[in-house]
N, C-alpha and C positions, 0 to 999 in steps of 0.2 A: 673586231667580231663581236656584235653585238648580239643582244634579247628581246625581241618585241611580242606581245599577245595580243590579240583581239577576240572577241567570241561572234556566235549566233549570227555567222552572213548572212543564211535564210536563201539561199542560192535556188535558182529551180533554171537554170538554163534549157534543159530541154524543155522542144516547143509543143512536148505532151503534159507539162507540169502547169497550171493555173494558178499560179502564187504569189499574185503583185502584192509586192511590198509597202508600194506608195499607197493605197489604201489607205496607210497609217499615218501619210503624209512626212512632210518636213526631211526628217534626216531620212526616209525611205525612197523618195523619189532617187531614182536612178541609183542606189545605195554603191553597188556593186564598183559601178566608173569609180564615185569615190573611192572606196577601198582602197583602188587598181591605181588611181590616181599616188592616194598619199602611203601606198605602200614603195610604189617607185619613185619618190621624192627621198626615201629617209633609208629604207634597207637595203641592202646589198647581197650580192653574192654569199659575202662569207658569213652573214648574220641568219641570226634561226625564228622563225615565228611562230609561236603556239597559237591554235586556234583551238581557238574552251569551246567546242560544241555546239550543234544547232547547226548545223553545215549544209544541207542542202536538203529543200524538202521531199526530194524522189523518196519512193517505198521498196524501193529496187536497185540494187548494183547498178545496171545496166543503163538505169534514167540515173543516176544520178554521176556516170562517167562526165559529163557535161560538165557539171561543177567539179568536179576533182581533177580536169584536165585545165577547166580556170584557172584552181589554186596553182597546178603546177607552174603556171607560165609564171606567178608573180613570185619577184627575186626572194635569195633566199630558200636554206632549209627550212619544210615544215614538220610540224609535229601536234597531231590533230588531236585531239579527247571528242568520245563520243557525246553528243547531247540527245536530252528526251525526244526530240522529233527527228534523228538521225533513224530512221526506220530500216534503210538502205542497208545498216552497216552490220558483217555477218562474217565471221570466217576469217579473223583475224589474219592469219597464216596469209590466205587470199588478199586482204588486204594489201598487206605488205610485200607483197610481188607485183603491185601493180607500176608503182612509180616510185624511181630513183633521189629525189627530193621530196618525200612525202613518208613520213613515220606514223603509223595508226598505233593510240598506245591504247595499251589494255594489262594491266597486274602486270607493269614492266617498266623500266627506267630508259631515258635517253640522255647521255648525254653529252653537254655542249663543253671540250679540256674537260673541267673539274669541277662545274656545274650539273646539279644530274636535276632534271624535270620529270616528275610523275604526277602521279596523279589517278584518278579519276570519276564517273557519271558524274555521282553521288545522287544524291535524294535527298523528299521535304524530308525536314529535322523533327524530332518529337519540339512539341510545344507551339507547332503551327496548327491552325485552326485545322479540324477534320483528320488530324493524322489517326489511322488505325492500324489495327492486325496487321493487314496488305503492305499499308508504308511499311509498320517495324519490320516486316522482314524483307524487302529489299533495302530500304535503310541499314540492317545488317549483315545483308550482302554486300552493300558497296562499302563498307565499311572493312571489310575483309581486301577488297580489291584496292583500298586505299590502301593498307599497311602493306601489301605482297609488294607497291609499286616502291613505297619509305625503305622495305629491306632491298628489294633493290638497289634502289639506290644506296645503301651502307655499305651493301656488298661490293658493290662498285667505288667502294675509298671515293665515295662523292666529297668535297671541301667545301660544298653547299647545296644545296636544296631549293627549287624551287616547286612550290604546291599549284598545282592547275584543277578547277573539278568545273563542271558545267555548271549544278545547279551550286545556290548560296551553300557555304557552312556551316551557317546557323538560319536558327527561323526567323521572322520577320524582327522579331526580339532582341536582335543580337547575341542570343543566350550562346553558353559555350555550350558543346555536340559533341557526338563521336568523334566527328573530321577533326573537331578544333582539338580536343585531345593528341589525334595519334599527329597531328603536327606540330605538338607543343613536346610529345613525347619525341621525336627524331630528330628537335632540333630547326625546323622549316624557321623563315624566319618572313617572310613574301607568300602569301596564294592568293594567286588571282583567276575567278569566275564570271563566270556568263548569269546566262537566264531569263535576266530582269529587265523589264524594259520600260515606255512613258513614266509614268509617276513612282515608279516602283524603283529604277534604275535616275534619276531623277532624286529622289531621297537619298540612294547610297550611291552619286557619283563622288565621293569624297571617300576615300580609303580610312577604315578604320582596325584598330591595334585592342588585341587579348593576348595576356600572357605572355607578350611579347614579338607576339606574330602578329601581321601587317596584311592584311585581307585588303583586299583591287577590285575593282567591279572594272571587269573590261567589253562588257557585251556595247554591239555595235552601236546603239543609241545612245549611251553611259559614258560614251570616248568620241564619239560624233566619226564616227567612222574611219577613226583615225588611229593609226595600234602604238600604244603605248611602249614605249623602251622600257625596260624592265632593270638592263646591265648592259 
């Protein structure tokens, strides 16, 4: 049993969706094929794959189904978190009736034996340029969602917690935030996140540590479309 993570698949399998990623060059050329091949090389049906948001470019669930079906065919159990571009994501109960091998996460915990996987989408953090009152409102809501997930892990008697966010849990200066405070409070030792691309991804390729918690970027272009083994 192993646990892997990747974020920012940015899929658009439905022919109605015109969102080619190869315009960004490099790793994004035929990126879905690269992800599939890398998953099939290392992940078994007994393993778990965390997907840290920005899953599909679809605006509505029916248009996201082709992408979700593609994900379902990847090996292992998939644990999906919402990203800022996942506008199709609505009705968590309905989502969790769609597939036997995909769990969509919101205010909850996913257990892999004694290891808890929990987290939230997140938002930009205080100290980010342009952070305003509307950002503050969303930021505080995401803190509540993260704590609900972490509390669920404690209630499940988790021996270890892996934290997941889509947004970075810090600002670009890597200053402490409400998110990092919660991870520290609940004894989380490792957190994965996505969202960062291009030069930002390049600058954050190396994991960093804040108060005993390791933070690791897993956006697709930050890890060369190759899921990172966490456990």
